[in-house]
Every structure is written in C-alpha cells, then in structure tokens.
N, C-alpha and C positions, 0 to 999 in steps of 0.2 A: 590477638584480640579474641574475645569470647564470641563464638558464632551466634548470630542473631537469627531469629525466624522472621522472615519478611515476605510471607506468601501473599499478603493482601495489604493494600493501603489506599487511602483516599487523599487526594490533593484537593484542598478547598480554600477559598479566599478567607483569610483570617478576619476580615471585616464583615463577614456575614454571620450575625449572631445565631441564626437558626441552625445553620450548618454546624457551626462550632459547638453550640449548646447540646446538640444531639450526637456529636461525634463519638462519644464514649459508648453509645448503644450499638454501634455498627459492627462490632466484632472484628475490627481491623487489627492486624499484627502491628501496623504502624500508622500514624497520621502525619500527613505532610501539610502543615499550616503555611499558607502561601502569602508572602509579601511581594511577590513578583507580578507576573502578567495578569493574574485574575483580580488584582487590586488597581483601580484607576489611579493615575498619577496624582490627582488632586487629593486622594485619600491615603497616600503612602505614609505621611507623617502620623496620621491618626492610627493607621493600622499597626504601626510599631508599638503603640501604647497597649495593644491588646494581647501581646505575646504571653504575659504571665497568666492572664485569665484563661487563655486557650490551653496552656499547659495543664492547669488544674482540671479543666473539662476532660481533656484527653486521658489524664491519669486515672480517672474514675473507671475506665475500662481496661486499664493496664496496657494500653498501646504505647509503643515507643513513639516519642515525640520528635519529629523532624520539623525544621523551619527552612523553607526555601527563601533565599534572599535574592536581591537584585545584584547582578554582576557589576552594575554601574555605581552602586552605592555600598560597597562592602563595609566601610568604616561605620556608618550610621546604622546599618542593618545588623551587623554583628553586635554592636553595643546594645541594641534592642533585643536581640535573639538569644544571647548566651545567658542562661539562667539554670539553676539546679532543676533537674527534671528533663532537660533537653538531651536527646541522644545524639542528634546529628544535625549539622548545617548542610543543606543542599545548595550547591553552587551550579546554576544553569549557565548554558552558553560558554562553557570553559573553552578558552582558546590557547592559553599559554601556561607553562609550568609556573611562571612568575606570579600569575594570579593566585594559584593554589598556595604557593609559599607565603604570599602576603596574607592570604586568608588564615593560614595556620598561625602566623604571628599575631594577628588580631585576636583569634580565639584564645591563644595562650595568654595574652595580656588580660582578657576579660575573665578567664578562669582564675587568674591570680587575684584580680580585684574582687571577685564575687565568691571567693572561698571554695571553688570547685577543684576537686583533685586534678592535677595536671594530666592532660591526655584523655580526660573523660569523654569529651565531645568529639565525635568523628566528623569526617567530611565525606559527602557524596558528590561526585562530579558528573555532569552530563555534558556531552559534546553535541552541539547543535549547529555547528557551522563547518564549512569545508576546511577552514584553517584549523579548527579544533581537531578534525579527523587527521589532518596531516601531522599534528603535534600530539597525538593521542598517547603514545608511550611516555613522553616527557611529562604530560599532565598527570597520568595515572601513577607515576612514580615520584611525584614532586613532594609528597608529605607522608610521614608514617601515620598520620590521622586518616588518610584517605582509605576508606573501607569499602566503598561501592563505586562502581564506574560503569558507564554504559553510553551507547550512542543514542542521540535523540532521533526519533522517527516521526516527529510532529511537524507543525506548521513552520517553525523556525528553520529546521533543516530543509524542508521542502522548498521554502522560499529561497534559501541560499543556493540550493542546487538547481532551482528552476524546474522542479518536477511537480506534478499534481499529487495530492494527498491520497485520494481513494481510487485506486486503480486495481486491475486484476492481475498484477504482478508485483514482485518485491523490488521497488525502485530504490530501496535503501540497503540492498544486499551487501554492498561492499563495506559501508561504514558499520553496519550491524555486525558483520563477521569480524572486522578489524577490532572493534571495541571489545567484543566477547573474548577473542583470542588474547588480547593484551591483558584484560582482567584476569584470565586464567593463568597467564604466565607470571603475573605478579601476586597471585593468591588472593585476589580481591573478589568480592561479591559481584557477580555479573548482573547488571540491571538490564531489563528488556525481556522480550519474548520472541518465540519463533514467528515467522510470517504466516499469516492466514489471509485468504482472500476476503477483503472487506471493502465494498464499494459504496457503503451507505454512511459510514462515519457515526453510527449509532453507538454512543459511549455507554449505553445502558443495556447492551445486548448480552443477556446472561448466558445463553447457549453458546455464543461465540467465545465468551470469556472462559467457560468451562472447557471447551475443546482446545482453546489456545493454552490454557494452564496445563492440561494433561499432556499436550504435545511438548510444551516447554520443559516439563519435568523429564520427559524421556530424552530430551536434548541436553540434559544436564543443568538446566536453569532451575533456580529455587526461589526466585523473587517475583512478585507481581505488583500491581498498582493500577489505579484508575481514577476516574472522575465521578463515577456514579455508584451509589450504594448497591445497585443490582449486581455488580460484578464481584462484591466482596465474598459472599458465600461460595460462588463457583470457583473463585481463585483458591480459597482455603481448601475446598474439596479436591480440585484438580492438581494442586501442588502437594497434596498429602497422599502417601501410598495407601491404596485400598487394603482392607483386611486380608483379602485373598493374596495380594502381592506379598504382604508381610509373612503370611503362613508359608508361601512358596519359598521365600528367601530363607526362612528358618530350616526348611527341608534341605535346601541346597547346602547350607552351612553344615548341617548334621552329616549329610552325605560326604561332603569334602573332608570333614574332620575324621570320619571313619576311614575314608580312603587314604588320607595322609598318614594315619596311624599304621596302615599296612605298608607304607612306603611307596604308595602310588601317586603319580603326579596328576593324572587325569582319569576320568572314568565316565561311563554312560549312565545317565539317570533318566529313565523313561524316554530314551531317544535323544536326550540332550547331553552334550559334552559339558562336564563340570571340571574346572581346573581352578588354579589360584586366582585367576582374573574374575571368574564367575563368583567365587567365594568373596572376593573383595567387594564386588558390586552388591552382593546380598547383604554383607555386613553394613555397608553404607546405607542401604535402603532401610534396614532395621533401625539403625541409629537415627536416621532422619525421621522415621515414623515415631520413634519415642520422643524426640525433641518436639515434634508437632503436637503430640498428645499432651505433653507437659505444658506447652504454650496455650493450647485450647483450655486446659484446666485452669491455668493462671488467669486467663481472661474471664472465664465464666465465674470464677470465685470473686474477682474484682467487681464484676457487674452485680453479683448477688449482694456483696457488701454495700455497694452504692445504693441499690434499691432498698435494702433494709434500713439504711441510714435515712433515706428520704421518707420512707413510710413512718419511721419513728418520729421524725421531725413533724410530719403532718399530724400524727396522733397527739403529739405534745401541744401543737397549736390549736387543735380542734376544741378543747374545753374552753380556751380563752375566747374563741369566736362564738361559741354557744352562749357564754356569759354575756357578751356584748349584745347578742340578739335578744336575750331574755330581758335585759335591763333597759334597752332602748325603747322609746315611745314611737310607735308607728306613725308615719305621716299620712293623714287621711286624704291628702291631695293626690289624685291619680298621677302616675308618672307622665302621662301625656301633657299635663298642665305645666310640667317643669321645663318643657321645651321653650327655646327662645321664640319670641314673636316672629312671624314669617317674614316681616320686613327687616329683621336683624340678621346679618350674615352669620353663619355658623362655620367654625373652623372644621375643615375636613381632616379625618384621620389619615395619616400618611399611608400610602399603599405598602403592604409588606413585601419584602423581596420574594422573587419567584421561588417556590418551595419544591420545584421538581428535582432539584439537586442534579440536574443534567447540565453541567457546566461546559463551556467551550473547550473542546479538546485542543490541547497544546502540542 
C-alpha cells in the first residue's frame, strides 16, 4: 500500500454541522468522521445520512477521509460509509479476527456496488478491551485491507481494565507496547503515541501535544490524532523533522557515502560514529521530511482553491443582491413594530451546539 501521511487528525461527531462544516480549514492530514460514541443512539440513523456531505467538506482541504463505525452495527454502517472519497473505515473495540474478516467482506461488496476500485478502502482497527489485547496478532493480520492498528488508551480500555484514566504513570504500558510491536511485525502503521504524564485530561493542551508528538517521532511513531483543533498544528510540527535535523541527516549521508567509497564500514564524524545504520536512519528521516513537505503543500493548495472558489461565488452573487436592494421599496415601518404582540408567544431559536470543539475524550 502507498504510505500515507497521518501526523494529525480530528475525530468529530458527524452530526455536528459546525464541526464538519469547518473541518476542511483545520489543516489535518486526515479527518475521522464519527458514527460511534460521539453520536447519541437516537441520532445514529440520521447520522448515517450525513456521510456523503461530510466527505465533500473534508475533501475541500485535501484531508484523507476516515469514517469510524459502530462495532455493533457493521452492516448498516458500512452501507452508509463506503463511498468514493473515503480512505479508511475505522473499526473500534476490535476483539476478534472474525470481526475484521466480516468487515472486509462488507466493504468488498459495497465497493463492487458503488463502482469503487477493489481494495481502495482500508481498515483501521483499535483494540479497546482486554479480550482484544489477547487477540491482537490475529486481529491485526486478519485482512490485507488492515493498514493501521493500535491499542486504545481511553475510557473503554480503562473501564475494561478497571484503572483510572488520568494518573501519573502509564497504566496502559502492556497493551500499548503489545499493539505497537505487533503492528511493526506486520508492517502496519502504528497508531498511538508515547506516554506522557497527564493528570488533567485536557484534550486541547497544545504544549502537551507538541511534546508528545516530538517524543513519539523519536520513538518511531509517525501518526497522531485528537479531539480538539488546538492539537493539530503541534502534531504536524512535532511529527515533522525540523530543518536542522534534515540538514544534519544530509551531512551524515554525505559522510557515509564518502567513507563507503574508500571501503570503510564506519567512521568518526564530529565525535559521532557513522555506519550503515546511522546512514539508514538519516535516509529515512530525509524521505519522511520530503513526504511531509509534499503533504503540507497539497493541503495548502486545496485550501487556496476552496477559498478562491468561495470568493468567486460570493462575487457572482453580489450584483444580484445589489439589484434586489435597489429595486425593492423600503418599508417605512420600524423593525420594532414587526414584533409579535407581547401577549403572543414567540418561538425561540434553538440553541446552537457547543462550539468549543472540546469533545469528550474517548
């Protein structure tokens, strides 16, 4: 599979029009539109009708589009979620390989029905129960579509393990390490991040997000994600090599190539040993930095195109609005007289959804 850049992503309820409508402006590498825990049970059916509209919003910023489905309703959710433009179906609370195999079959059938090239849509699986941890290798190897895999370190896992969420130690150290090693062994993208002390549960902590992203990259991780827009820029920055790192990597490669041409296996570069392993790390860092730069340029160009199209549409509609204003006869009655009499009840505008975009951490 082609390597994807997944440094940053936002999970959001697909039934929140404000969040979804602004999603393309967030500079995310991917968007995870949620049909699962952030959508109330009474709105599940309605939420499924919103997938195609959400895809169009997300594509405006060139984000990869993921849809998180409910593990209890894979048939109806996959029917609603598989459309052109979707990159991945995320399956939460994975517990058995059979669940993933069934999901693969459902996606295959919907790709056929909707004219999508077979194998286009990938699967991301998250383990969020102790049974899932015990079956991790079987789950992660259950389908060739499965592209990313990781341990859940949120409320579902904490409830199943009987541990508290926000403590001063890594209560998920075993399942975190198990999931990462299995993903590495199978050549999958490792979901997750390194542990950092967090006793507040503040999902919008930009400083923590930056420090965690930097540490995660040094630990070999390349993907991020969150629930609050404040963490997107820190994740993009922290999971992208700095300019100084890239320059140093180029120097290491040049030094190694000169050394190799002389028939030497290792050498000293400013007090540091350089060998084929250091050269391989330097090469990977340069390649990753170039991929990140291309991804950033792709997203920026998409946002510019969208803004230009919106401005053109506004400019086109402006003359029509001006014409209506010029030809209409102004009403001499003050606006205050247009209110209903005080004795007649007036319908209240519905309260808009909370716009903080700080959603419950899962």
